[in-house]
N, C-alpha and C positions, 0 to 999 in steps of 0.2 A: 440570372444568366447574362453574361456580358457578350457583346457583339464584336466580332472581328470582320471588318469589311476589306475585301480584296478588290481594289479599283483597277480593272484591266485584266487581261488574260495573257500576259507576256510570260517569258521563260521562267521568271521567279515564281509566279503564281501557279504555273503548271507543275513546277517542282513541289510547291506546297501541297497541291491537290494529290500528287503522287504519294507524298509522305503521309497525308491524312488517311489514305486508303488503309494503310497498315497501322498507323498510330494516330487515332482521332484525338483532337484536343477536347478533353472532357469538360462538361459544364460551360461550354462556350458555343455560341451560334456563329457559324461562318457563312458569309454572304460574298459571292463574287459577282461584280457588276461589269458587264461589257456589252457593247453593241455588236460585237463580232462573236458568233457562236463557234467559230473555228479559229484556232491559233496556228498559223502557218510557220514552218521552220525554214528560214531563209537559206540555210545550208543545203537544202535539197531542192530549192526552187529551180535551179538550172536543169537538174535531172528530170523534173516534172515537165519543163519546156520540151525536153527531148523525148518525152513519153517513156522514160526509164522508170519513173515512179507515178503512181496515181495520186489524185488530189487527197484521197484518204490517207495514203502513206506519208505525205509530207505535212500533215496537219493533225492537231489534237481536237477531238470533239469535246468542247468545253462543258456542254450540258451533261454529256455522259460521264466525264470525269468528276463533275460536281456531284452527280447522283451516286457514283461509286464511293466518293469520299465523305458523303454526308453533308456536303455544303449546299447552300441554296443558290441557284443560278438565276440572275435577273438580267434579261436582255434589254438593256436600255443604254442610251448615250449619256455619258457623264458630261455635264456642262460646268459645274462648279464644285470645288472642295472648300468648304467653309470652316476655317479654324475656330472662329468664335462660337459658332453654333455646333461644331463637331458633327457636321453632316456632309454626306456626299449627295449632291443634288443632280438629278437627271432632268431631261426635258419634261418628264411627267410626275416625278416623285422626289422625295428627299428621304435619305436613310441615315439614321444616327449611328455613330460608332463609338466604341470604347477604345478600340485599337484599329489602326488603319495601315494598310500596305498599298503603295502606289506602284503599278507596273504597267503603264499605259502606252509605252513605246513612243515612236516619233512619227512625224509626217514629212513629206517631201517639202523642201524649201524652194520657193519659186522666186527667182531674182529678176524676172522680166514678165511683161504682160503676155497672156496667151489668149488669142482670139481665133481659135482654129479647132476643128474636130479631129478626132483620132489622135489624141495626145494622152499618154498614160503617165501619171505620177506613181513612181515605184513604191511609195509608202502610202497607205498600208499595202501589204503584199497581195491582198485579195485583188487589187487593181491589176496586177500582173497576171494573176490566174485568169481573170476575165479577159484580159488583152490577148492571151494566147488563142482564145476562140475566135477573136476578131482577126488576128493575123492569119489564122488558118483559112478563113473565108477569103481574105484579101489575096493570099498567095494562090488560091484556086481560081480567082476571078481575073488576076492580072499577072502578066509576065514581068519578072524583075521589079517587084514593088520596092520603092525606096523607104527603108526603115532606118531611122536615125536615132542615135543615143546621145543625149546631151549630158556630158560628164564622163570622165575617164578614170573613176575610182574603181575599186574592186567589183562593186555591184554592176556598174556600167559595162566593164570589160567582160565579166562572166555572163551577163545576160546577152550581150552582143554575140558572143561565141556560141551560146546555147541556141539562140534563135537561128544563127547561121547553120548549125548542125542539123536543126530540125526543118528549116525551110531553105534548102539549098538554092532555090531560084531567087531569093531575096537579095537585093543590093543594099548592103548594110554599111553605115558610116558611123563614126564617133566624132563628136565635136567637143573640144576641150579648150578652156582658156589657158591651161598650163600644160605640163607633161602628163603622161599616163602614170597611174599608180604612185602617187607622191609619197606614200608611206612604206614603199617596198624597196628592196636593195637593187643595186645596179644590174646584177646578173638576172634577176627576175624581170626587171623592166626590159632588158635586151631580149630575153627569151620571148616575152609577150609581143614585143615589136615584130619578131620573126614569125610567131604563131599567127598573129593578126594578118600580117602580109601574106602568109602562105594560104590563108583562107579568104583572101581578097576582101578583107574588111578594111575600109579606108579610115585612117585616123587623121583628123584635121586639127592641128595644134595652134595655140596662140591666137584663137579667135573667140571672142566673148559674145555669147548670144544676147541680142538686144530685144528681140520680139519674135513671137510666133503668130502669124496671121495668114489666113486663107491658104493653109497648107504650104506655107513658105517660112523658112527660118532665116531671120535677118541677123547677121553678126556685125561686128564693128568693121569687117572687111568685105564680106560677100553675102550673097543671098543663095539659099539652097531650097529646092523643092523636096517635099516628103509626102509619103502616103500614110506613114504612121511614125510617131515620135515618142520616145521615152525620156522622162526627166529623171536623171540620176546624179544631179549636180550638187546635192547637199540636203541636209535634213534640219528639222526644227522640232520644238516641243509640240505637244498636242493642243487642240483648241479647247483648253480647259482653263477656267479662272481659278487659280490657286489663291483664293481670297484669304489674306492674312499670313501666308507663307512666303518665304523669300524665294524669288526666282532669279535666275541668271539670264544671260543673253539667249535669245530665241525661245524663251519661255520654258527653259529647263528648270526643274525644281532643285533647289540646293540641298545637299545632304552632307553629313560629316563622314569620316572614314569608317564608321560603323553602320552607314546607310540610314541614319536617323535624320528626318526632317525636323521633327519636334519630339517632345518627350513620349508621345504615344503614336507617332507616325513614322513609318519607314518608306523608302522608295529605292528603286534600283532600275538598271537597264537604261535604255535610250532616253527615258523621260527625265532622268536625274543627272546632275553634274556634281561630282565630289569636289567640295570646296578646296581640299588639299591638292587636288590634281585637275586644275582647270583646263589643261590642254589634252586631257585623256580622250583618245579617239572613240567615237561612237561605233562600236563593232559588236557583233554577236558573240565573239570570243570572250570579251569582258562580261557581257550579260550572263552568259552561262556560268562563268566563274563566280559571279556575284551571288547567284541563286542560293547556294548552300549557306552563305553568310546571312542572307535575308531570313531564311527559315530558322537558323539557330538563334539569331538575335530577336526574332519575333517570339520564339518560345521563352527566351530569357526575360523579355519584357513582360510577357503574360504571367510567368511563374515567379518572376522577381528573384532570380538566382544567378550568381556568378558575374564576372565581367563580360562586357559585350565583345564579340569577335571584331577584330579590325581587318578591314580589307585593304590589301596593298596590290595594286595592279602590277603585273609583271612587265618589266621593260621590254623583253622579247617574248613574242608569242607566235605559235605556229598558225599560219594561214594557208589553207589549201583552196585553190580556185579551180573550178571545173573549166576545162578547155574544149569541151565537146567530144563526142564519140568515145566516151568512157576513158578519157585521159584527163589528168589534172596536174597542176603545178604547185609545189610546196615552197613556201617562203618562211625562213626563220632566221632572224638576224642577217648575217651575210651569206647564209646558206640558201641554195636554190636547186631544186631538182624537178624533173618532169617525166611523166610517162603513165602507163596503164596501172602499174603497181601503186602509184600514189593515189589514183582514183579508187582502186580497190580498198586501200586503207581508209580513205574518206568515206566510202560507201559503208564500210563496217562501223566506223565511228558514228555516222549519221543514223543508221538503222538501230544501233544500240541505244542512242539517245531517245529515239521515238518509242521505245518499249515502255509499257506502263508497269 
């Protein structure tokens, strides 16, 4: 009996487990290794912050899914993936594989020293889930607490708006070295400028954070006090040694356009960079689109039939960002629209995705 190891519990591996419930891979042992026993869906995180969804509604119970699918779940932290030994190595054990799929996600990238309490790195998402409880206590104990988001991409903007909707007494600011939402069209940017302004969320542009120390944010121009800060300014690969495998900048593992790292190893999602598309943005939209390709190519690898599927990232893709109070904004190419109907559409898409 050959062994398939699923390293990590990201979107691609959740999809594989769902498929295995109905269509088991016969005569193969499937092992999933992850130190996180819940896989959170970032698309519903803002709704969780606003108490629209529960923690159970925005996450998959990995142990339960493994049991349902016949896979073995091992809750351990992966430290090394060794090409020569064909092993996934954790802090306590080593697991041999015949076939390997890597879906480990990414971590927050820190570009400055942090010597201060009450700072949340938004990756992994569990950090934000835990931070919500701390913000709740903070807002009960203090009037107008200063909550600052460092970074003005989609995640920073969405989280700032959701925390403002949930904690109206919080004084929320966003600091960015550039403009907001660099990957969005002009209409969307303008709409968000107006939305942020209407909700009294201050946006500080063209200031690069140099250090966080003693509950102060030092930029290249000013110093700001904070009670709680979120780092949303960029991401990097996981703290894993991909021994013998090619990695690119920030420890992302290199894959071809069929998601292969090596002849018996695949990878997808934020942990991977497709060599053919080096500038592809790390976003959940691409990760969810890659998931079916990972599953199909894994089966083709195991059963040795047909040509591998080739993944081509779409140039334009729909992004819907929660804006608080059950309203959302949709961005697609040069198109932009905002309102409650957009939120309802997103809510339906997200709830359908979470179904097993």
